[in-house]
KOLSEZA-9073 format. One record per residue (C-alpha): x, y, z; residue number from 1; residue in one letter. Coordinates in nm, 3 decimals. Example, Ala and Ser with C-alpha at 12.3 -4.5 7.8 and 13.67 -1.06 7.14 Angstrom:
+---------+---------+---------+-----+---------+
|      c1 |      c2 |      c3 | num | residuo |
+---------+---------+---------+-----+---------+
|   1.230 |  -0.450 |   0.780 |   1 |       a |
|   1.367 |  -0.106 |   0.714 |   2 |       s |
+---------+---------+---------+-----+---------+
//
This chain:
+---------+---------+---------+-----+---------+
|      c1 |      c2 |      c3 | num | residuo |
+---------+---------+---------+-----+---------+
|  -1.268 |  -2.706 |   0.455 |   1 |       m |
|  -1.637 |  -2.626 |   0.399 |   2 |       r |
|  -1.820 |  -2.295 |   0.410 |   3 |       m |
|  -2.172 |  -2.156 |   0.440 |   4 |       r |
|  -2.325 |  -1.889 |   0.219 |   5 |       l |
|  -2.595 |  -1.632 |   0.293 |   6 |       e |
|  -2.734 |  -1.423 |   0.006 |   7 |       v |
|  -2.989 |  -1.148 |   0.080 |   8 |       d |
|  -3.179 |  -0.929 |  -0.166 |   9 |       g |
|  -2.941 |  -0.975 |  -0.458 |  10 |       l |
|  -3.053 |  -0.752 |  -0.745 |  11 |       t |
|  -2.905 |  -0.685 |  -1.089 |  12 |       y |
|  -3.040 |  -0.551 |  -1.420 |  13 |       a |
|  -2.894 |  -0.538 |  -1.768 |  14 |       y |
|  -3.007 |  -0.190 |  -1.867 |  15 |       g |
|  -3.383 |  -0.182 |  -1.823 |  16 |       e |
|  -3.414 |  -0.560 |  -1.800 |  17 |       r |
|  -3.400 |  -0.703 |  -1.443 |  18 |       p |
|  -3.210 |  -1.033 |  -1.439 |  19 |       a |
|  -3.195 |  -1.097 |  -1.064 |  20 |       a |
|  -3.467 |  -0.945 |  -0.851 |  21 |       n |
|  -3.436 |  -0.953 |  -0.471 |  22 |       d |
|  -3.284 |  -1.302 |  -0.465 |  23 |       v |
|  -3.216 |  -1.453 |  -0.122 |  24 |       s |
|  -3.083 |  -1.800 |  -0.056 |  25 |       l |
|  -2.885 |  -2.006 |   0.193 |  26 |       r |
|  -2.629 |  -2.281 |   0.143 |  27 |       v |
|  -2.530 |  -2.464 |   0.460 |  28 |       g |
|  -2.185 |  -2.598 |   0.533 |  29 |       e |
|  -2.120 |  -2.904 |   0.318 |  30 |       g |
|  -2.449 |  -2.877 |   0.128 |  31 |       e |
|  -2.491 |  -2.933 |  -0.247 |  32 |       f |
|  -2.759 |  -2.683 |  -0.349 |  33 |       v |
|  -2.895 |  -2.649 |  -0.702 |  34 |       g |
|  -3.045 |  -2.359 |  -0.894 |  35 |       l |
|  -3.301 |  -2.463 |  -1.153 |  36 |       i |
|  -3.530 |  -2.273 |  -1.386 |  37 |       g |
|  -3.591 |  -2.206 |  -1.754 |  38 |       p |
|  -3.346 |  -2.023 |  -1.980 |  39 |       n |
|  -3.328 |  -1.655 |  -1.889 |  40 |       g |
|  -3.457 |  -1.707 |  -1.537 |  41 |       s |
|  -3.149 |  -1.545 |  -1.379 |  42 |       g |
|  -2.945 |  -1.845 |  -1.263 |  43 |       k |
|  -2.618 |  -1.737 |  -1.427 |  44 |       s |
|  -2.663 |  -1.374 |  -1.319 |  45 |       t |
|  -2.701 |  -1.479 |  -0.956 |  46 |       v |
|  -2.391 |  -1.699 |  -0.971 |  47 |       l |
|  -2.183 |  -1.430 |  -1.143 |  48 |       k |
|  -2.262 |  -1.189 |  -0.861 |  49 |       q |
|  -2.164 |  -1.444 |  -0.597 |  50 |       i |
|  -1.829 |  -1.512 |  -0.765 |  51 |       c |
|  -1.781 |  -1.136 |  -0.828 |  52 |       r |
|  -1.791 |  -1.138 |  -1.207 |  53 |       a |
|  -2.080 |  -0.890 |  -1.168 |  54 |       l |
|  -2.128 |  -0.631 |  -0.892 |  55 |       t |
|  -2.477 |  -0.641 |  -0.737 |  56 |       p |
|  -2.679 |  -0.323 |  -0.763 |  57 |       q |
|  -2.839 |  -0.414 |  -0.433 |  58 |       r |
|  -2.806 |  -0.692 |  -0.176 |  59 |       g |
|  -2.539 |  -0.873 |   0.022 |  60 |       s |
|  -2.334 |  -1.193 |   0.002 |  61 |       v |
|  -2.180 |  -1.334 |   0.318 |  62 |       r |
|  -1.947 |  -1.631 |   0.340 |  63 |       l |
|  -1.901 |  -1.775 |   0.689 |  64 |       d |
|  -2.039 |  -1.445 |   0.819 |  65 |       g |
|  -1.792 |  -1.227 |   0.626 |  66 |       e |
|  -1.887 |  -0.981 |   0.353 |  67 |       d |
|  -1.764 |  -1.163 |   0.043 |  68 |       l |
|  -1.806 |  -0.858 |  -0.181 |  69 |       l |
|  -1.577 |  -0.646 |   0.041 |  70 |       a |
|  -1.291 |  -0.896 |   0.050 |  71 |       m |
|  -0.973 |  -0.840 |  -0.153 |  72 |       p |
|  -1.017 |  -1.036 |  -0.477 |  73 |       y |
|  -0.721 |  -1.257 |  -0.401 |  74 |       r |
|  -0.868 |  -1.361 |  -0.066 |  75 |       r |
|  -1.215 |  -1.426 |  -0.206 |  76 |       s |
|  -1.058 |  -1.640 |  -0.482 |  77 |       a |
|  -0.895 |  -1.853 |  -0.212 |  78 |       q |
|  -1.241 |  -1.915 |  -0.067 |  79 |       k |
|  -1.462 |  -1.946 |  -0.379 |  80 |       v |
|  -1.384 |  -2.130 |  -0.702 |  81 |       a |
|  -1.607 |  -2.092 |  -1.007 |  82 |       a |
|  -1.668 |  -2.308 |  -1.311 |  83 |       v |
|  -1.873 |  -2.155 |  -1.590 |  84 |       g |
|  -1.985 |  -2.295 |  -1.920 |  85 |       q |
|  -1.693 |  -2.373 |  -2.149 |  86 |       e |
|  -1.568 |  -2.066 |  -2.339 |  87 |       g |
|  -1.289 |  -1.955 |  -2.564 |  88 |       e |
|  -0.938 |  -1.869 |  -2.442 |  89 |       v |
|  -0.753 |  -1.600 |  -2.642 |  90 |       p |
|  -0.407 |  -1.757 |  -2.599 |  91 |       f |
|  -0.274 |  -2.106 |  -2.651 |  92 |       d |
|  -0.204 |  -2.271 |  -2.315 |  93 |       f |
|  -0.136 |  -2.632 |  -2.239 |  94 |       t |
|  -0.380 |  -2.823 |  -2.023 |  95 |       v |
|  -0.130 |  -2.822 |  -1.738 |  96 |       e |
|  -0.087 |  -2.444 |  -1.764 |  97 |       e |
|  -0.463 |  -2.393 |  -1.759 |  98 |       m |
|  -0.501 |  -2.602 |  -1.443 |  99 |       v |
|  -0.203 |  -2.424 |  -1.286 | 100 |       s |
|  -0.400 |  -2.099 |  -1.305 | 101 |       m |
|  -0.602 |  -2.233 |  -1.014 | 102 |       g |
|  -0.297 |  -2.173 |  -0.796 | 103 |       r |
|  -0.276 |  -1.798 |  -0.878 | 104 |       s |
|  -0.476 |  -1.678 |  -0.570 | 105 |       p |
|  -0.194 |  -1.813 |  -0.353 | 106 |       y |
|   0.091 |  -1.645 |  -0.543 | 107 |       k |
|   0.238 |  -1.302 |  -0.601 | 108 |       r |
|   0.258 |  -1.158 |  -0.951 | 109 |       l |
|   0.501 |  -1.361 |  -1.169 | 110 |       l |
|   0.588 |  -1.591 |  -0.877 | 111 |       e |
|   0.683 |  -1.932 |  -1.021 | 112 |       p |
|   0.508 |  -2.256 |  -0.934 | 113 |       d |
|   0.645 |  -2.445 |  -0.637 | 114 |       t |
|   0.680 |  -2.821 |  -0.601 | 115 |       a |
|   0.362 |  -2.812 |  -0.392 | 116 |       e |
|   0.175 |  -2.625 |  -0.669 | 117 |       d |
|   0.283 |  -2.883 |  -0.926 | 118 |       r |
|   0.170 |  -3.164 |  -0.697 | 119 |       q |
|  -0.173 |  -3.004 |  -0.650 | 120 |       v |
|  -0.211 |  -2.963 |  -1.026 | 121 |       v |
|  -0.106 |  -3.322 |  -1.086 | 122 |       r |
|  -0.363 |  -3.450 |  -0.836 | 123 |       r |
|  -0.638 |  -3.241 |  -0.997 | 124 |       a |
|  -0.553 |  -3.383 |  -1.341 | 125 |       l |
|  -0.550 |  -3.736 |  -1.199 | 126 |       e |
|  -0.895 |  -3.690 |  -1.046 | 127 |       r |
|  -1.033 |  -3.585 |  -1.384 | 128 |       l |
|  -0.846 |  -3.858 |  -1.573 | 129 |       g |
|  -0.654 |  -3.603 |  -1.778 | 130 |       m |
|  -0.287 |  -3.661 |  -1.693 | 131 |       v |
|  -0.226 |  -3.795 |  -2.043 | 132 |       h |
|  -0.345 |  -3.459 |  -2.184 | 133 |       l |
|  -0.125 |  -3.241 |  -1.962 | 134 |       a |
|   0.097 |  -3.124 |  -2.251 | 135 |       r |
|  -0.184 |  -3.095 |  -2.504 | 136 |       r |
|  -0.297 |  -2.754 |  -2.631 | 137 |       s |
|  -0.617 |  -2.642 |  -2.459 | 138 |       y |
|  -0.741 |  -2.487 |  -2.784 | 139 |       l |
|  -0.718 |  -2.824 |  -2.960 | 140 |       h |
|  -0.941 |  -3.007 |  -2.712 | 141 |       l |
|  -1.305 |  -3.094 |  -2.763 | 142 |       s |
|  -1.570 |  -2.893 |  -2.578 | 143 |       g |
|  -1.616 |  -3.169 |  -2.322 | 144 |       g |
|  -1.241 |  -3.198 |  -2.261 | 145 |       e |
|  -1.213 |  -2.822 |  -2.213 | 146 |       r |
|  -1.488 |  -2.831 |  -1.954 | 147 |       q |
|  -1.308 |  -3.103 |  -1.761 | 148 |       r |
|  -0.993 |  -2.886 |  -1.763 | 149 |       v |
|  -1.188 |  -2.597 |  -1.611 | 150 |       l |
|  -1.320 |  -2.826 |  -1.339 | 151 |       i |
|  -0.965 |  -2.949 |  -1.272 | 152 |       a |
|  -0.855 |  -2.585 |  -1.243 | 153 |       r |
|  -1.125 |  -2.523 |  -0.981 | 154 |       a |
|  -1.014 |  -2.832 |  -0.788 | 155 |       i |
|  -0.653 |  -2.705 |  -0.796 | 156 |       a |
|  -0.776 |  -2.379 |  -0.645 | 157 |       q |
|  -0.849 |  -2.573 |  -0.322 | 158 |       e |
|  -1.136 |  -2.347 |  -0.218 | 159 |       s |
|  -1.401 |  -2.446 |   0.030 | 160 |       g |
|  -1.692 |  -2.326 |  -0.183 | 161 |       f |
|  -1.766 |  -2.419 |  -0.546 | 162 |       l |
|  -1.991 |  -2.209 |  -0.772 | 163 |       v |
|  -2.087 |  -2.410 |  -1.080 | 164 |       l |
|  -2.280 |  -2.278 |  -1.381 | 165 |       d |
|  -2.408 |  -2.587 |  -1.565 | 166 |       e |
|  -2.064 |  -2.749 |  -1.529 | 167 |       p |
|  -2.148 |  -3.065 |  -1.724 | 168 |       t |
|  -2.330 |  -2.893 |  -2.010 | 169 |       n |
|  -2.073 |  -3.006 |  -2.270 | 170 |       h |
|  -2.012 |  -3.354 |  -2.132 | 171 |       l |
|  -2.156 |  -3.689 |  -2.231 | 172 |       d |
|  -2.353 |  -3.894 |  -1.981 | 173 |       i |
|  -2.052 |  -4.085 |  -1.845 | 174 |       r |
|  -1.854 |  -3.771 |  -1.767 | 175 |       y |
|  -2.158 |  -3.592 |  -1.627 | 176 |       q |
|  -2.195 |  -3.869 |  -1.372 | 177 |       m |
|  -1.822 |  -3.886 |  -1.299 | 178 |       e |
|  -1.795 |  -3.510 |  -1.241 | 179 |       i |
|  -2.096 |  -3.493 |  -1.009 | 180 |       f |
|  -1.980 |  -3.804 |  -0.823 | 181 |       d |
|  -1.639 |  -3.640 |  -0.777 | 182 |       l |
|  -1.784 |  -3.310 |  -0.659 | 183 |       i |
|  -2.019 |  -3.491 |  -0.420 | 184 |       r |
|  -1.720 |  -3.668 |  -0.260 | 185 |       r |
|  -1.519 |  -3.349 |  -0.215 | 186 |       m |
|  -1.520 |  -3.184 |   0.127 | 187 |       d |
|  -1.669 |  -2.859 |  -0.007 | 188 |       v |
|  -1.993 |  -2.662 |  -0.018 | 189 |       t |
|  -2.154 |  -2.632 |  -0.362 | 190 |       v |
|  -2.401 |  -2.400 |  -0.533 | 191 |       l |
|  -2.471 |  -2.510 |  -0.890 | 192 |       a |
|  -2.700 |  -2.407 |  -1.174 | 193 |       a |
|  -2.821 |  -2.735 |  -1.322 | 194 |       i |
|  -3.015 |  -2.775 |  -1.645 | 195 |       h |
|  -3.090 |  -3.147 |  -1.609 | 196 |       d |
|  -3.363 |  -3.203 |  -1.348 | 197 |       l |
|  -3.268 |  -3.569 |  -1.303 | 198 |       n |
|  -2.910 |  -3.472 |  -1.215 | 199 |       l |
|  -3.049 |  -3.210 |  -0.976 | 200 |       a |
|  -3.269 |  -3.473 |  -0.812 | 201 |       a |
|  -2.985 |  -3.724 |  -0.790 | 202 |       l |
|  -2.714 |  -3.501 |  -0.641 | 203 |       y |
|  -2.866 |  -3.195 |  -0.472 | 204 |       c |
|  -2.963 |  -3.170 |  -0.106 | 205 |       d |
|  -3.189 |  -2.872 |  -0.174 | 206 |       r |
|  -3.309 |  -2.670 |  -0.473 | 207 |       l |
|  -3.402 |  -2.311 |  -0.548 | 208 |       y |
|  -3.621 |  -2.254 |  -0.856 | 209 |       a |
|  -3.595 |  -1.921 |  -1.035 | 210 |       l |
|  -3.831 |  -1.761 |  -1.284 | 211 |       r |
|  -3.794 |  -1.411 |  -1.429 | 212 |       e |
|  -3.514 |  -1.332 |  -1.185 | 213 |       g |
|  -3.700 |  -1.429 |  -0.871 | 214 |       r |
|  -3.688 |  -1.728 |  -0.638 | 215 |       v |
|  -4.031 |  -1.890 |  -0.671 | 216 |       v |
|  -3.968 |  -2.225 |  -0.500 | 217 |       l |
|  -3.724 |  -2.369 |  -0.251 | 218 |       e |
|  -3.690 |  -2.697 |  -0.069 | 219 |       g |
|  -3.573 |  -3.053 |  -0.107 | 220 |       t |
|  -3.593 |  -3.218 |  -0.451 | 221 |       p |
|  -3.907 |  -3.397 |  -0.327 | 222 |       e |
|  -4.068 |  -3.063 |  -0.240 | 223 |       e |
|  -3.967 |  -2.876 |  -0.555 | 224 |       v |
|  -3.974 |  -3.139 |  -0.831 | 225 |       l |
|  -4.342 |  -3.217 |  -0.846 | 226 |       t |
|  -4.529 |  -3.248 |  -1.178 | 227 |       p |
|  -4.726 |  -2.934 |  -1.088 | 228 |       e |
|  -4.416 |  -2.727 |  -1.015 | 229 |       h |
|  -4.229 |  -2.855 |  -1.322 | 230 |       i |
|  -4.525 |  -2.760 |  -1.540 | 231 |       y |
|  -4.550 |  -2.414 |  -1.382 | 232 |       a |
|  -4.176 |  -2.353 |  -1.434 | 233 |       l |
|  -4.121 |  -2.503 |  -1.778 | 234 |       y |
|  -4.466 |  -2.554 |  -1.932 | 235 |       g |
|  -4.398 |  -2.927 |  -1.974 | 236 |       v |
|  -4.602 |  -3.218 |  -1.840 | 237 |       r |
|  -4.405 |  -3.483 |  -1.653 | 238 |       s |
|  -4.426 |  -3.791 |  -1.435 | 239 |       a |
|  -4.214 |  -3.795 |  -1.119 | 240 |       v |
|  -4.140 |  -4.118 |  -0.936 | 241 |       n |
|  -3.886 |  -4.251 |  -0.690 | 242 |       r |
|  -3.631 |  -4.471 |  -0.865 | 243 |       h |
|  -3.612 |  -4.821 |  -0.709 | 244 |       p |
|  -3.231 |  -4.842 |  -0.738 | 245 |       l |
|  -3.116 |  -4.491 |  -0.641 | 246 |       t |
|  -3.398 |  -4.403 |  -0.404 | 247 |       g |
|  -3.397 |  -4.055 |  -0.562 | 248 |       r |
|  -3.661 |  -3.889 |  -0.776 | 249 |       l |
|  -3.677 |  -3.965 |  -1.147 | 250 |       s |
|  -3.842 |  -3.718 |  -1.387 | 251 |       v |
|  -3.992 |  -3.836 |  -1.715 | 252 |       v |
|  -4.115 |  -3.571 |  -1.958 | 253 |       f |
|  -4.434 |  -3.650 |  -2.146 | 254 |       l |
|  -4.458 |  -3.579 |  -2.521 | 255 |       p |
|  -4.727 |  -3.338 |  -2.632 | 256 |       g |
|  -4.747 |  -3.188 |  -2.285 | 257 |       g |
|  -4.617 |  -2.836 |  -2.349 | 258 |       t |
|  -4.803 |  -2.510 |  -2.310 | 259 |       e |
|  -4.724 |  -2.139 |  -2.341 | 260 |       s |
|  -4.601 |  -1.930 |  -2.048 | 261 |       t |
|  -4.906 |  -1.702 |  -2.054 | 262 |       d |
|  -5.142 |  -1.985 |  -1.962 | 263 |       s |
|  -4.955 |  -2.070 |  -1.641 | 264 |       r |
|  -4.851 |  -1.726 |  -1.509 | 265 |       e |
|  -5.044 |  -1.762 |  -1.184 | 266 |       e |
|  -4.931 |  -2.111 |  -1.083 | 267 |       e |
|  -4.614 |  -2.005 |  -0.896 | 268 |       l |
|  -4.730 |  -1.663 |  -0.778 | 269 |       s |
+---------+---------+---------+-----+---------+
//
């Protein structure tokens, strides 16, 4: 089950500070699309509006042609699963209980887990290599382990669309690769904020670059990840080449190649 997303004119401000300003984007069925941009560029704000953690002040979000923001929350949770950056949980749950929460959109209040629910949770834990931690306290896990639990919970949700906010931020290189490989193999559509430009180049079909709450670039990794664009976005000099083994772009950042934002304001306008 895969879905397509259409976002038009999404706008949100925290008080007087605009965080998302007239953002429009498209994610086709089965695509893996990345959001890139410097800290504070609006990536998380855009994703929070799509997964309904924030209500847009203006704009629309349509999933397979339906108004996602008008759906009952239970129905939208069956369609869209979200993984944010690892955070604290106020109560002590086991890993298995945390992953089981992914089944809640399919259940009535206080309805117990079925045999099918338990099987789905077990499969999600197996895919993340975490069956041996099923009875462990979530609060006693490392940051990387907690993030893998949240990804397992999203998998157990069995939605056709994944919204990911830097999902591998707390993981070491091995698990970063494993998680993105797993997500790439899943039969889902993905929109992900990605901090690492090499991971974005390796896994994404298309990219949207944000700066100061606006989309300033869009296209394939080859179109977006040029040394000129990277410098305009981040103020860092780089060399971009095609890797001989992967066939994908490889970004190397050059020491001593940084510059202030003010000196490059016009480059993406």
